[in-house]
C-alpha atoms as one frame of an Amber mdcrd trajectory, in Angstrom:
protein
 -68.804  90.445 -23.992 -67.153  87.709 -21.951 -68.128  89.250 -18.628 -71.720
  89.724 -19.790 -72.006  86.048 -20.718 -70.608  85.019 -17.370 -73.075  87.219
 -15.537 -75.975  85.745 -17.523 -74.767  82.197 -16.831 -74.510  82.934 -13.096
 -78.057  84.291 -13.088 -79.350  81.186 -14.838 -77.576  78.893 -12.336 -78.938
  80.911  -9.409 -82.510  80.593 -10.693 -82.060  76.873 -11.263 -80.782  76.489
  -7.723 -83.795  78.298  -6.338 -86.105  76.048  -8.321 -84.347  72.947  -6.997
 -84.524  74.224  -3.437 -88.206  75.121  -3.706 -89.178  71.774  -5.215 -87.197
  69.871  -2.589 -89.450  71.406   0.088 -92.720  70.653  -1.738 -95.010  68.502
   0.464 -95.303  64.880  -0.507 -98.766  63.607  -1.461-100.472  61.941   1.500
-101.974  58.515   0.762-105.575  58.444   1.914-107.019  55.022   2.703-110.699
  54.375   2.046-112.630  52.669   4.852-115.800  50.915   3.716-118.731  50.499
   6.096-122.238  49.059   5.544-124.977  51.555   4.706-127.810  49.471   6.162
-131.057  50.721   7.740-130.196  51.880  11.249-131.687  54.902  13.069-128.311
  55.443  14.753-126.278  55.238  11.573-125.453  58.938  11.751-124.058  58.530
  15.285-121.900  55.496  14.509-120.623  57.069  11.311-119.767  60.251  13.212
-118.042  58.205  15.951-116.052  56.296  13.333-115.092  59.522  11.570-114.069
  61.054  14.905-111.865  58.046  15.687-110.210  58.109  12.264-109.645  61.871
  12.447-107.852  61.472  15.778-105.860  58.388  14.761-103.030  60.373  13.215
-103.482  58.784   9.785-105.422  59.823   6.691-108.677  57.984   6.050-111.898
  58.613   4.178-115.200  56.813   4.688-117.247  55.141   1.956-120.750  53.769
   2.545-121.461  50.397   0.923-125.094  49.537   0.271-126.011  46.457   2.265
-128.938  44.683   3.853-129.284  44.521   7.646-126.325  42.403   8.727-126.730
  39.794  11.428-125.276  36.434  12.364-123.358  34.597   9.674-123.848  37.377
   7.129-121.564  39.603   9.225-118.622  37.221   8.899-119.321  36.830   5.185
-119.355  40.571   4.606-116.045  41.023   6.393-114.125  38.578   4.231-111.665
  40.221   1.797-114.139  39.829  -1.071-117.086  40.937   1.028-116.521  44.618
   0.429-116.717  45.879   4.041-113.829  46.985   6.248-115.603  47.956   9.467
-119.084  47.714  10.963-120.694  48.171  14.362-122.501  45.393  16.175-123.274
  43.925  19.574-120.292  41.893  20.675-120.533  38.114  20.989-117.921  35.373
  21.406-118.426  34.284  17.807-117.906  37.775  16.414-114.850  38.374  18.578
-113.381  35.066  17.392-113.832  35.738  13.672-113.394  39.535  13.423-111.147
  42.166  15.038-113.100  43.828  17.869-112.265  47.354  18.937-113.166  46.918
  22.607-114.575  50.360  23.201-118.324  50.461  24.078-119.444  52.994  21.501
-123.044  53.113  22.749-122.093  52.867  26.465-124.305  49.786  26.774-127.529
  51.416  25.552-128.158  48.401  23.326-128.830  46.353  26.461-131.719  48.578
  27.591-134.783  47.257  25.740-138.245  48.772  25.671-141.130  47.091  23.889
-143.309  47.867  20.913-146.891  46.718  21.479-150.293  47.154  19.888-152.041
  50.323  21.038-155.037  48.396  22.371-152.709  46.306  24.562-150.493  49.087
  25.901-151.737  48.729  29.493-151.467  44.944  29.826-147.926  45.142  31.230
-148.769  47.665  33.977-148.636  45.077  36.784-145.666  43.076  35.533-142.952
  43.339  38.191-140.828  40.217  37.712-139.277  37.974  35.110-141.675  35.203
  36.121-144.708  37.388  35.441-143.369  38.384  32.035-143.173  34.719  31.027
-146.945  34.734  30.451-146.359  36.924  27.404-144.621  36.102  24.128-141.937
  38.226  22.497-140.995  38.461  18.849-137.440  38.607  17.465-135.529  37.677
  14.352-133.994  34.218  14.740-130.335  35.239  14.321-130.425  38.364  16.505
-128.550  38.042  19.823-131.747  39.045  21.648-133.469  35.872  20.483-131.112
  33.590  22.401-130.969  35.974  25.380-134.745  35.993  25.823-134.948  32.200
  25.493-132.071  31.747  27.927-134.120  33.670  30.511-137.180  31.457  29.995
-139.187  33.989  28.003-141.343  32.627  25.161-140.153  33.945  21.784-141.500
  33.648  18.255-138.971  34.093  15.466-139.767  36.223  12.456-138.471  35.484
   8.996-137.053  38.962   8.505-136.945  42.375  10.146-139.904  43.955   8.307
-142.260  41.014   8.885-141.937  41.315  12.681-143.970  44.519  12.739-146.924
  43.036  10.848-146.697  39.895  13.004-147.017  42.049  16.115-149.928  43.984
  14.623-151.649  40.658  13.790-151.234  39.320  17.360-148.703  36.628  16.489
-146.881  37.707  19.669-147.443  40.247  22.460-144.410  42.521  22.455-141.343
  43.328  20.389-138.322  44.365  22.517-136.330  47.124  20.817-133.435  49.384
  21.688-134.153  52.807  23.153-132.531  54.308  20.119-134.715  52.314  17.708
-138.234  52.246  19.130-139.606  55.704  18.315-138.347  55.780  14.758-139.852
  52.335  14.125-143.267  53.336  15.442-143.138  56.347  13.120-142.103  54.158
  10.206-145.141  51.863  10.549-148.039  54.248  11.399-150.649  52.096   9.668
-150.062  49.236  12.133-151.278  51.139  15.237-148.231  50.294  17.336-146.947
  52.165  20.351-144.223  51.969  22.985-145.061  50.097  26.177-144.628  52.628
  29.061-144.014  50.495  32.175-141.114  48.094  31.638-137.508  48.002  30.502
-135.504  44.823  29.980-131.801  45.083  30.726-128.785  42.888  30.061-125.065
  43.687  29.797-124.238  44.457  26.184-121.717  46.528  24.315-121.697  47.662
  20.728-118.212  47.639  19.241-116.634  48.472  15.937-115.524  45.245  14.245
-112.804  45.322  11.595-112.050  42.800   8.882-109.175  40.500   9.953-107.221
  41.601   6.889-106.744  45.141   8.299-105.264  44.979  11.816-103.664  48.433
  11.409-107.115  49.942  10.859-108.425  48.311  14.046-105.460  49.731  15.962
-106.020  53.236  14.566-109.739  53.193  15.452-108.874  52.153  19.007-106.260
  54.914  19.295-108.645  57.513  17.905-111.507  56.555  20.227-109.204  56.609
  23.242-108.030  60.105  22.333-111.611  61.276  21.769-112.576  59.878  25.165
-109.687  61.715  26.827-110.392  65.115  25.285-114.174  64.989  25.822-115.167
  65.021  22.149-116.660  61.527  22.299-118.890  62.408  25.282-120.091  65.500
  23.471-121.045  63.438  20.429-122.791  60.774  22.539-124.938  63.221  24.518
-125.892  65.344  21.526-127.263  62.287  19.765-128.842  60.226  22.550-129.987
  62.594  25.306-133.317  63.495  23.613-134.203  59.789  23.283-133.158  59.014
  26.853-135.416  61.768  28.155-138.321  60.252  26.214-137.570  56.746  27.493
-137.537  57.960  31.126-135.969  54.696  32.266-135.819  55.631  35.934-139.636
  55.575  36.028-139.864  52.097  34.482-139.650  48.747  36.259-136.339  47.126
  35.272-136.262  43.387  34.610-132.693  42.128  34.609-131.718  39.400  32.156
-128.617  37.218  32.100-126.599  36.242  29.041-126.160  32.707  27.703-122.666
  31.399  28.382-121.798  31.549  24.678-122.567  35.280  24.630-120.625  36.106
  27.780-117.578  38.148  26.832-115.046  40.262  28.690-117.044  43.433  29.185
-116.212  46.366  31.410-116.936  45.963  35.160-120.599  46.697  36.054-119.657
  49.884  37.937-117.544  51.305  35.120-118.489  54.902  34.264-118.672  53.827
  30.632-121.967  52.019  31.228-124.993  54.248  30.909-126.974  54.478  34.151
-130.572  55.815  34.191-130.921  59.080  36.082
């Protein structure tokens, strides 16, 4: 009976040891950090979200994205939203000195400068009035429309172009339709979706001109999360190196670039106001999109 008890006790100890060994190798739970971004109206939201997800996936850390309902963010409202109580961790926007001074810029041109190529929405009955415009001076006989706190507003004025400011984004389309101004410069990636969104206003895309100025759209991170900004930069750099970022860019934008046909348009170059001049990539950098 003594030997039997000993054998049973040995078996119990062996099983307990196996349990301890197996539990010691169990994987630890990975902490996943939630990254909040603004879910505002933007025809390229799917691209920027995918680019952000790609960067986070390649950062080496565990993140998950959460969309926060928000109005279109511009100007001072961007800084407000990025305060700790504002509810947003990261957003994408054209870079300016003010934004780089108050937020954490991830200096990687997500859109390869496409934001700086602007084609115009016009009324259908006025679509041909720009056919002979071939200089900045000639364009000054026409009036543009923009929202007052958009970077484009100060850029157009800096270049001597008459501009009328709209009270909000939606009102600009009805103002154009009612002849309050002659043209509404928009990004290549915005114009077609906006014409489709306002079919009752009889708007179209002007076919002869493109305005161009150096611009980059960056991810901006709340100052309270410098580690997140670093991880996004690391992830984008890795995606650039392995070709996955280029694949994402071309799959999203190539159809729109073919429709814009920029190489057939007359390009009017604009300069930036000194307060909007930031350290961008050199003009010949392969990261800038070039019409072809």
